C-alpha positions as CSV (number, residue, x, y, z in Angstrom):
1,X,-31.5,39.5,16.8
2,X,-32.1,35.9,18.0
3,X,-31.4,34.8,21.5
4,X,-29.1,31.9,22.1
5,X,-30.5,29.4,24.6
6,X,-28.7,28.3,27.6
7,X,-28.6,24.7,26.2
8,X,-26.9,25.9,23.0
9,X,-24.2,27.8,25.1
10,X,-23.7,24.7,27.2
11,X,-23.2,22.5,24.2
12,X,-20.8,24.9,22.6
13,X,-18.7,25.1,25.7
14,X,-18.8,21.3,26.2
15,X,-17.5,20.8,22.6
16,X,-14.7,23.3,23.1
17,X,-13.7,21.6,26.3
18,X,-13.7,18.2,24.6
19,X,-11.6,19.4,21.7
20,X,-9.1,21.2,24.0
21,X,-8.9,18.1,26.2
22,X,-8.1,15.9,23.2
23,X,-5.4,18.3,22.0
24,X,-3.7,18.9,25.4
25,X,-4.1,15.5,27.1
26,X,-3.5,13.0,24.2
27,X,-1.1,10.3,25.3
28,X,2.5,10.4,23.9
29,X,3.1,7.1,22.1
30,X,6.1,8.2,20.1
31,X,9.1,5.9,20.6
32,X,12.6,7.3,20.8
33,X,14.8,6.9,17.8
34,X,16.4,3.4,17.6
35,X,19.9,2.2,16.8
36,X,19.8,-1.0,14.7
37,X,22.6,-3.3,15.7
38,X,24.3,-5.6,13.2
39,X,25.6,-7.8,16.0
40,X,24.3,-11.4,16.0
41,X,22.9,-11.6,19.6
42,X,22.2,-15.4,19.2
43,X,25.9,-16.2,18.5
44,X,27.8,-13.8,20.7
45,X,27.8,-11.0,23.3
46,X,27.2,-7.6,21.8
47,X,29.1,-4.5,23.1
48,X,27.8,-1.1,22.3
49,X,27.4,2.4,23.6
50,X,23.8,3.6,24.1
51,X,22.7,6.7,26.0
52,X,26.2,7.3,27.2
53,X,26.5,3.8,28.8
54,X,28.9,1.1,27.7
55,X,26.7,-2.0,27.5
56,X,27.3,-5.7,27.1
57,X,24.1,-7.5,26.0
58,X,23.9,-11.3,25.8
59,X,21.5,-14.2,26.1
60,X,21.7,-17.2,28.4
61,X,19.8,-20.4,27.9
62,X,18.6,-22.0,24.7
63,X,16.7,-19.5,22.5
64,X,13.6,-21.4,21.3
65,X,9.9,-20.6,20.9
66,X,7.9,-21.2,24.1
67,X,11.2,-21.8,26.1
68,X,12.3,-19.4,28.8
69,X,15.8,-17.8,28.4
70,X,17.4,-14.7,29.8
71,X,18.4,-11.4,28.2
72,X,21.3,-9.9,30.2
73,X,22.6,-6.3,30.1
74,X,25.8,-5.3,31.8
75,X,26.1,-1.6,32.3
76,X,29.7,-1.1,33.4
77,X,29.0,2.4,34.8
78,X,25.8,1.5,36.7
79,X,24.0,4.3,35.0
80,X,20.9,2.6,33.6
81,X,17.7,3.5,35.6
82,X,15.4,1.0,33.9
83,X,15.2,-1.2,30.9
84,X,12.8,-3.4,28.9
85,X,12.8,-5.7,25.9
86,X,9.9,-5.9,23.4
87,X,9.6,-8.7,20.9
88,X,8.0,-7.8,17.5
89,X,8.0,-9.0,13.9
90,X,8.1,-6.9,10.8
91,X,4.6,-6.6,9.2
92,X,3.1,-9.0,11.8
93,X,1.0,-8.3,14.9
94,X,2.3,-10.7,17.6
95,X,0.5,-9.1,20.5
96,X,2.2,-7.6,23.5
97,X,5.5,-9.2,24.2
98,X,7.2,-6.8,26.6
99,X,9.5,-7.9,29.4
100,X,11.0,-5.6,32.0
101,X,14.6,-6.0,33.3
102,X,15.4,-6.4,37.0
103,X,18.6,-5.0,38.5
104,X,20.9,-7.6,40.0
105,X,23.8,-6.2,42.1
106,X,26.3,-8.9,41.0
107,X,25.3,-9.4,37.4
108,X,23.7,-6.3,35.8
109,X,20.2,-6.4,34.5
110,X,18.2,-9.5,33.7
111,X,14.9,-10.3,32.0
112,X,13.4,-13.7,31.5
113,X,11.8,-13.9,28.1
114,X,9.6,-16.4,26.3
115,X,9.2,-16.1,22.5
116,X,5.7,-17.0,21.3
117,X,5.0,-19.2,18.3
118,X,4.1,-17.6,15.1
119,X,1.3,-19.6,13.4
120,X,2.6,-18.8,9.9
121,X,6.0,-20.4,10.8
122,X,8.0,-17.3,10.7
123,X,11.1,-17.2,13.0
124,X,12.4,-13.7,12.4
125,X,12.1,-11.5,15.5
126,X,13.1,-8.0,16.4
127,X,14.4,-7.6,20.0
128,X,13.8,-3.9,20.9
129,X,15.8,-3.1,24.0
130,X,14.8,0.2,25.6
131,X,16.9,1.7,28.4
132,X,16.4,4.9,30.5
133,X,19.7,6.7,31.3
134,X,19.6,10.1,33.0
135,X,15.9,10.3,32.3
136,X,16.4,9.8,28.5
137,X,15.0,6.8,26.7
138,X,17.1,5.1,24.1
139,X,16.4,2.0,22.0
140,X,18.6,-0.6,20.2
141,X,17.1,-3.2,17.9
142,X,18.6,-6.7,17.3
143,X,17.3,-8.8,14.4
144,X,17.1,-12.4,15.6
145,X,16.2,-15.6,13.7
146,X,15.5,-18.6,15.9
């Protein structure tokens, strides 16, 4: 019978540890299921129930590329723990456009947002608003054309 060298045993153990580490410690990148709203966020305030919260979502300021405007969330029961908005396009990589909301005692949650310019001339955006309510993440998506 052949003897297994110490180096071979070390390499085998190292490979097992790497495989186990990749399996147990891989980052969770799965997004929570999203509700797609049919509300036109550009034209009006949108009221919806998400993660058990009655929300009013609206924009202030002129919505144009490279111009700052504000996305507002009113949670009437003060139950949102945190929120963010991510701007994306279907079938287009527009980079990282994620903006966190800040809690304001008198006026709910606010996030100043700047829409980048698409070099192809597209103006259709997805506003993905993610909220955390009682430790549970929920998303709502608004389709926007600027």
